[in-house]
C-alpha positions as CSV (number, residue, x, y, z in Angstrom):
1,M,3.4,13.2,-20.8
2,G,3.4,16.4,-23.2
3,G,1.8,19.3,-24.3
4,L,1.9,22.8,-25.7
5,A,3.6,25.1,-23.9
6,E,3.6,28.9,-25.0
7,V,7.6,30.6,-23.9
8,R,8.0,33.9,-23.7
9,I,11.2,35.5,-24.1
10,I,12.6,38.8,-23.5
11,A,15.7,40.3,-23.5
12,A,18.0,42.8,-24.2
13,S,18.5,42.8,-27.9
14,P,17.1,40.2,-30.9
15,D,20.0,38.5,-30.8
16,I,20.3,37.2,-27.5
17,A,16.2,36.0,-28.1
18,Q,17.3,33.7,-30.9
19,R,20.4,32.8,-28.5
20,V,17.6,31.1,-26.1
21,A,14.9,29.6,-28.7
22,Q,18.2,27.6,-30.6
23,L,19.0,26.6,-27.3
24,L,14.9,25.2,-27.3
25,R,15.0,24.1,-30.3
26,R,18.3,21.7,-29.5
27,D,15.7,19.8,-27.5
28,L,12.1,20.6,-28.2
29,R,9.8,20.5,-30.8
30,C,9.1,24.0,-31.2
31,D,7.4,27.0,-34.2
32,E,8.7,29.7,-35.8
33,P,9.6,32.1,-33.4
34,R,7.4,35.0,-33.5
35,S,9.3,38.1,-33.1
36,Y,7.6,42.1,-31.2
37,P,9.2,44.9,-30.3
38,A,9.5,44.9,-25.8
39,G,10.1,47.4,-23.3
40,P,9.2,51.3,-22.5
41,D,11.7,52.0,-25.5
42,G,10.9,48.9,-27.6
43,Q,14.4,48.6,-27.2
44,G,14.2,45.1,-25.9
45,T,13.1,42.3,-27.9
46,L,10.3,39.5,-26.8
47,L,10.2,36.5,-28.8
48,H,7.3,34.3,-28.5
49,L,7.3,30.2,-29.6
50,T,5.1,27.4,-29.1
51,V,6.7,24.4,-27.7
52,D,5.3,20.9,-28.6
53,T,7.1,19.3,-25.0
54,G,5.6,16.3,-25.9
55,Q,8.1,14.6,-28.6
56,V,11.0,14.5,-25.8
57,S,11.7,12.0,-24.4
58,E,11.3,10.8,-20.5
59,E,15.6,10.0,-21.0
60,H,16.0,13.9,-21.8
61,F,14.0,14.5,-18.4
62,A,16.4,12.2,-16.1
63,R,19.5,13.8,-17.5
64,S,17.8,17.8,-16.9
65,P,16.4,17.5,-14.2
66,W,15.5,21.2,-13.9
67,L,12.3,21.7,-12.0
68,A,14.0,20.3,-8.9
69,T,17.1,22.5,-9.3
70,S,14.9,25.7,-9.9
71,H,13.4,26.4,-6.4
72,T,15.4,29.6,-5.4
73,Q,15.0,31.2,-8.1
74,A,11.0,30.8,-8.6
75,R,11.6,32.7,-5.5
76,R,12.9,35.3,-7.6
77,A,9.7,36.5,-9.8
78,H,9.4,39.1,-11.9
79,T,7.1,41.7,-11.5
80,D,4.4,40.8,-13.9
81,E,4.2,36.7,-12.6
82,P,1.8,36.2,-9.5
83,G,3.7,34.8,-6.3
């Protein structure tokens, strides 16, 4: 199990986007994030990084079953997401 995933973080400020990226980097191997302005006024931050999920142990997934518990949040799709 594993492979590469492209992750897009959109936040109100660069600090918030960096905090989210740091959390991902604690458990997953990631490349250096690339930052871009986001939002209609350019005041937000878009952080883009590639995550290597092949370097994560099965034990980590057993401790953090986020996919099984995230179904209710999946119903609140963003306007730019299908479904």
